[in-house]
C-alpha positions in Angstrom: 71.4 13.2 17.9 69.1 12.7 20.8 66.8 15.3 22.3 64.7 14.8 25.4 61.7 17.1 25.2 59.5 15.5 27.8 60.3 13.1 30.6 57.5 10.5 30.4 59.1 8.4 33.2 58.0 10.7 35.9 55.8 8.9 38.4 54.2 12.0 39.9 52.3 14.9 38.4 54.4 17.8 37.4 54.0 20.7 39.9 54.5 24.4 39.1 57.6 24.2 41.3 59.1 21.5 39.1 58.4 23.6 36.0 59.9 26.7 37.6 63.0 24.8 38.6 63.4 23.5 35.1 63.1 27.0 33.6 65.5 28.5 36.1 68.0 25.7 35.4 67.8 26.4 31.7 68.3 30.1 32.2 71.6 29.4 33.9 72.9 27.5 30.9 72.6 30.3 28.4 73.7 33.9 28.0 71.1 36.6 27.9 72.0 37.2 24.3 71.2 33.5 23.5 68.0 33.6 25.3 66.9 36.8 23.6 67.8 35.3 20.2 65.7 32.2 21.1 62.8 34.4 22.1 63.0 36.4 18.9 63.3 33.4 16.6 60.6 31.5 18.5 58.1 34.3 17.8 58.5 33.8 14.0 55.4 32.4 12.3 55.8 28.7 11.6 58.9 28.3 13.8 57.6 25.5 15.9 56.1 23.6 13.0 59.5 23.9 11.2 61.3 22.6 14.3 58.9 19.7 14.6 59.5 18.8 11.0 63.3 18.9 11.4 63.1 16.6 14.5 60.8 14.3 12.6 63.5 13.6 10.0 65.6 10.5 10.4 69.1 11.1 11.8 70.6 10.4 8.4 68.3 12.8 6.6 68.9 15.5 9.2 72.7 15.0 8.9 72.5 15.3 5.1 70.5 18.5 5.4 72.9 19.9 8.0 75.9 19.1 5.8 74.3 20.7 2.7 73.4 23.9 4.6 76.8 24.2 6.3 78.7 23.6 3.0 77.2 26.7 1.5 77.5 29.4 4.1 76.3 32.8 3.0 75.3 31.5 -0.5 71.8 32.0 -1.6 69.6 29.0 -2.3 66.4 28.2 -4.1 63.7 26.0 -2.7 60.9 24.4 -4.6 58.4 21.7 -4.4 58.6 19.3 -7.4 55.6 17.4 -9.0 56.1 14.5 -6.6 55.8 16.7 -3.5 59.5 16.7 -2.7 61.2 19.8 -1.3 64.2 20.6 -3.5 67.0 22.8 -2.2 69.7 23.9 -4.6 72.4 26.6 -4.7 71.2 29.6 -6.5 72.9 30.0 -9.8 74.5 33.4 -10.5 73.2 35.3 -13.5 76.6 36.9 -14.1 
């Protein structure tokens, strides 16, 4: 997975017109429902820190996490930090 967040190869300063064109171009690629959802989610506390953490994972680790989360749709999970500082995700065991 490759994500380009910033284009460091630009030779000139970014002008407000360039930024506006980039935003208008992005608006055309998504539905209004998708944009509203992004706005809503982006306002959650810690959202950007979480996204930075996910993108900091190696491709292999991110794929493992994605596969784990998609294998258990709708199932509750428990999350804990063990004594070694590792984040442990596990399916929640039913008490029934």
